[in-house]
FILUMTOR-599461 format. One record per residue: residue number from 1; x, y, z of N, C-alpha, C in turn. Coordinates in steps of 0.05 Angstrom, whole numbers. Example, Ala and Ser with C-alpha at 12.3 -4.5 7.8 and 13.67 -1.06 7.14 Angstrom:
2
@k->1, n.px->264, n.py->-114, n.pz->156, ca.px->246, ca.py->-90, ca.pz->156, c.px->264, c.py->-66, c.pz->156
@k->2, n.px->257, n.py->-45, n.pz->142, ca.px->273, ca.py->-21, ca.pz->143, c.px->258, c.py->1, c.pz->157
***
This chain:
61
@k->1, n.px->2422, n.py->2004, n.pz->2050, ca.px->2446, ca.py->1991, ca.pz->2040, c.px->2439, c.py->1977, c.pz->2014
@k->2, n.px->2455, n.py->1980, n.pz->1994, ca.px->2452, ca.py->1967, ca.pz->1968, c.px->2464, c.py->1939, c.pz->1968
@k->3, n.px->2449, n.py->1920, n.pz->1956, ca.px->2459, ca.py->1893, ca.pz->1954, c.px->2456, c.py->1884, c.pz->1925
@k->4, n.px->2473, n.py->1865, n.pz->1917, ca.px->2471, ca.py->1853, ca.pz->1890, c.px->2455, c.py->1828, c.pz->1892
@k->5, n.px->2434, n.py->1825, n.pz->1876, ca.px->2418, ca.py->1801, ca.pz->1874, c.px->2420, c.py->1789, c.pz->1846
@k->6, n.px->2419, n.py->1763, n.pz->1844, ca.px->2424, ca.py->1749, ca.pz->1819, c.px->2400, c.py->1732, c.pz->1811
@k->7, n.px->2397, n.py->1728, n.pz->1784, ca.px->2379, ca.py->1707, ca.pz->1774, c.px->2394, c.py->1681, c.pz->1777
@k->8, n.px->2380, n.py->1660, n.pz->1779, ca.px->2394, ca.py->1634, ca.pz->1781, c.px->2376, c.py->1612, c.pz->1769
@k->9, n.px->2389, n.py->1590, n.pz->1764, ca.px->2374, ca.py->1567, ca.pz->1753, c.px->2377, c.py->1544, c.pz->1772
@k->10, n.px->2356, n.py->1528, n.pz->1773, ca.px->2356, ca.py->1504, ca.pz->1790, c.px->2351, c.py->1480, c.pz->1772
@k->11, n.px->2368, n.py->1460, n.pz->1773, ca.px->2366, ca.py->1436, ca.pz->1757, c.px->2345, c.py->1418, c.pz->1768
@k->12, n.px->2328, n.py->1408, n.pz->1751, ca.px->2307, ca.py->1389, ca.pz->1758, c.px->2320, c.py->1362, c.pz->1764
@k->13, n.px->2316, n.py->1351, n.pz->1787, ca.px->2328, ca.py->1326, ca.pz->1795, c.px->2319, c.py->1302, c.pz->1779
@k->14, n.px->2295, n.py->1304, n.pz->1768, ca.px->2284, ca.py->1281, ca.pz->1752, c.px->2293, c.py->1282, c.pz->1723
@k->15, n.px->2299, n.py->1306, n.pz->1713, ca.px->2308, ca.py->1309, ca.pz->1685, c.px->2332, c.py->1328, c.pz->1686
@k->16, n.px->2356, n.py->1317, n.pz->1686, ca.px->2380, ca.py->1333, ca.pz->1689, c.px->2385, c.py->1353, c.pz->1666
@k->17, n.px->2370, n.py->1350, n.pz->1644, ca.px->2373, ca.py->1368, ca.pz->1622, c.px->2355, c.py->1392, c.pz->1624
@k->18, n.px->2338, n.py->1393, n.pz->1644, ca.px->2318, ca.py->1414, ca.pz->1646, c.px->2325, c.py->1432, c.pz->1670
@k->19, n.px->2330, n.py->1457, n.pz->1664, ca.px->2335, ca.py->1477, ca.pz->1686, c.px->2311, c.py->1496, c.pz->1688
@k->20, n.px->2304, n.py->1503, n.pz->1712, ca.px->2282, ca.py->1522, ca.pz->1717, c.px->2294, c.py->1547, c.pz->1728
@k->21, n.px->2283, n.py->1570, n.pz->1718, ca.px->2292, ca.py->1596, ca.pz->1729, c.px->2269, c.py->1607, c.pz->1745
@k->22, n.px->2273, n.py->1609, n.pz->1771, ca.px->2252, ca.py->1620, ca.pz->1789, c.px->2244, c.py->1649, c.pz->1782
@k->23, n.px->2221, n.py->1657, n.pz->1789, ca.px->2211, ca.py->1684, ca.pz->1781, c.px->2222, c.py->1707, c.pz->1800
@k->24, n.px->2245, n.py->1704, n.pz->1811, ca.px->2256, ca.py->1725, ca.pz->1828, c.px->2287, c.py->1724, c.pz->1827
@k->25, n.px->2298, n.py->1746, n.pz->1836, ca.px->2327, ca.py->1748, ca.pz->1840, c.px->2332, c.py->1742, c.pz->1870
@k->26, n.px->2357, n.py->1734, n.pz->1876, ca.px->2363, ca.py->1728, ca.pz->1905, c.px->2392, c.py->1735, c.pz->1910
@k->27, n.px->2398, n.py->1739, n.pz->1936, ca.px->2426, ca.py->1744, ca.pz->1944, c.px->2442, c.py->1718, c.pz->1940
@k->28, n.px->2467, n.py->1720, n.pz->1936, ca.px->2484, ca.py->1697, ca.pz->1931, c.px->2483, c.py->1677, c.pz->1954
@k->29, n.px->2482, n.py->1686, n.pz->1979, ca.px->2481, ca.py->1668, ca.pz->2002, c.px->2456, c.py->1649, c.pz->2001
@k->30, n.px->2434, n.py->1660, n.pz->1992, ca.px->2409, ca.py->1644, ca.pz->1990, c.px->2413, c.py->1623, c.pz->1968
@k->31, n.px->2423, n.py->1631, n.pz->1946, ca.px->2426, ca.py->1613, ca.pz->1923, c.px->2445, c.py->1590, c.pz->1930
@k->32, n.px->2467, n.py->1596, n.pz->1943, ca.px->2487, ca.py->1576, ca.pz->1950, c.px->2476, c.py->1555, c.pz->1968
@k->33, n.px->2454, n.py->1560, n.pz->1983, ca.px->2442, ca.py->1540, ca.pz->2001, c.px->2424, c.py->1521, c.pz->1986
@k->34, n.px->2416, n.py->1527, n.pz->1962, ca.px->2397, ca.py->1511, ca.pz->1947, c.px->2412, c.py->1488, c.pz->1932
@k->35, n.px->2402, n.py->1464, n.pz->1934, ca.px->2414, ca.py->1442, ca.pz->1921, c.px->2408, c.py->1443, c.pz->1891
@k->36, n.px->2429, n.py->1441, n.pz->1875, ca.px->2426, ca.py->1441, ca.pz->1846, c.px->2422, c.py->1468, c.pz->1833
@k->37, n.px->2427, n.py->1490, n.pz->1849, ca.px->2424, ca.py->1517, ca.pz->1839, c.px->2451, c.py->1529, c.pz->1830
@k->38, n.px->2450, n.py->1545, n.pz->1809, ca.px->2474, ca.py->1560, ca.pz->1801, c.px->2467, c.py->1588, c.pz->1794
@k->39, n.px->2485, n.py->1606, n.pz->1800, ca.px->2481, ca.py->1635, ca.pz->1796, c.px->2485, c.py->1641, c.pz->1766
@k->40, n.px->2468, n.py->1658, n.pz->1755, ca.px->2472, ca.py->1669, ca.pz->1728, c.px->2486, c.py->1695, c.pz->1732
@k->41, n.px->2513, n.py->1694, n.pz->1730, ca.px->2530, ca.py->1717, ca.pz->1737, c.px->2523, c.py->1743, c.pz->1722
@k->42, n.px->2516, n.py->1741, n.pz->1697, ca.px->2512, ca.py->1765, ca.pz->1681, c.px->2484, c.py->1777, c.pz->1684
@k->43, n.px->2467, n.py->1765, n.pz->1700, ca.px->2440, ca.py->1775, ca.pz->1704, c.px->2436, c.py->1782, c.pz->1733
@k->44, n.px->2440, n.py->1807, n.pz->1740, ca.px->2439, ca.py->1816, ca.pz->1768, c.px->2427, c.py->1844, c.pz->1769
@k->45, n.px->2419, n.py->1851, n.pz->1794, ca.px->2408, ca.py->1878, ca.pz->1800, c.px->2421, c.py->1888, c.pz->1825
@k->46, n.px->2423, n.py->1914, n.pz->1827, ca.px->2431, ca.py->1927, ca.pz->1852, c.px->2405, c.py->1938, c.pz->1865
@k->47, n.px->2399, n.py->1929, n.pz->1889, ca.px->2374, ca.py->1936, ca.pz->1902, c.px->2379, c.py->1945, c.pz->1931
@k->48, n.px->2360, n.py->1959, n.pz->1942, ca.px->2361, ca.py->1966, ca.pz->1970, c.px->2354, c.py->1941, c.pz->1987
@k->49, n.px->2368, n.py->1938, n.pz->2009, ca.px->2364, ca.py->1915, ca.pz->2026, c.px->2335, c.py->1914, c.pz->2035
@k->50, n.px->2322, n.py->1937, n.pz->2039, ca.px->2294, ca.py->1938, ca.pz->2048, c.px->2274, c.py->1927, c.pz->2028
@k->51, n.px->2283, n.py->1925, n.pz->2003, ca.px->2265, ca.py->1914, ca.pz->1982, c.px->2264, c.py->1884, c.pz->1981
@k->52, n.px->2281, n.py->1870, n.pz->1996, ca.px->2283, ca.py->1841, ca.pz->1996, c.px->2264, c.py->1829, c.pz->2017
@k->53, n.px->2255, n.py->1804, n.pz->2011, ca.px->2239, ca.py->1790, ca.pz->2031, c.px->2258, c.py->1778, c.pz->2052
@k->54, n.px->2247, n.py->1763, n.pz->2071, ca.px->2264, ca.py->1752, ca.pz->2093, c.px->2284, c.py->1732, c.pz->2083
@k->55, n.px->2280, n.py->1720, n.pz->2059, ca.px->2300, ca.py->1701, ca.pz->2048, c.px->2321, c.py->1714, c.pz->2031
@k->56, n.px->2318, n.py->1741, n.pz->2026, ca.px->2338, ca.py->1755, ca.pz->2009, c.px->2330, c.py->1753, c.pz->1980
@k->57, n.px->2304, n.py->1753, n.pz->1974, ca.px->2295, ca.py->1752, ca.pz->1946, c.px->2278, c.py->1776, c.pz->1939
@k->58, n.px->2276, n.py->1781, n.pz->1913, ca.px->2259, ca.py->1802, ca.pz->1902, c.px->2248, c.py->1792, c.pz->1876
@k->59, n.px->2222, n.py->1798, n.pz->1871, ca.px->2209, ca.py->1789, ca.pz->1847, c.px->2222, c.py->1801, c.pz->1822
@k->60, n.px->2223, n.py->1785, n.pz->1801, ca.px->2234, ca.py->1795, ca.pz->1776, c.px->2213, c.py->1810, c.pz->1759
@k->61, n.px->2189, n.py->1812, n.pz->1768, ca.px->2167, ca.py->1826, ca.pz->1754, c.px->2168, c.py->1856, c.pz->1759
***
């Protein structure tokens, strides 16, 4: 089954002006559970479900 995974950014709690982009894509459900995270809507991939780890992530490398 194909799923859409997204890049996302997570805001640093100590410096609100600094966002970090993790080195992987993730399913929307995973991202929505993270505090301070937001989806980068225009940066996504269609991948096979079997390519994802148990958290619904795939490396961007």
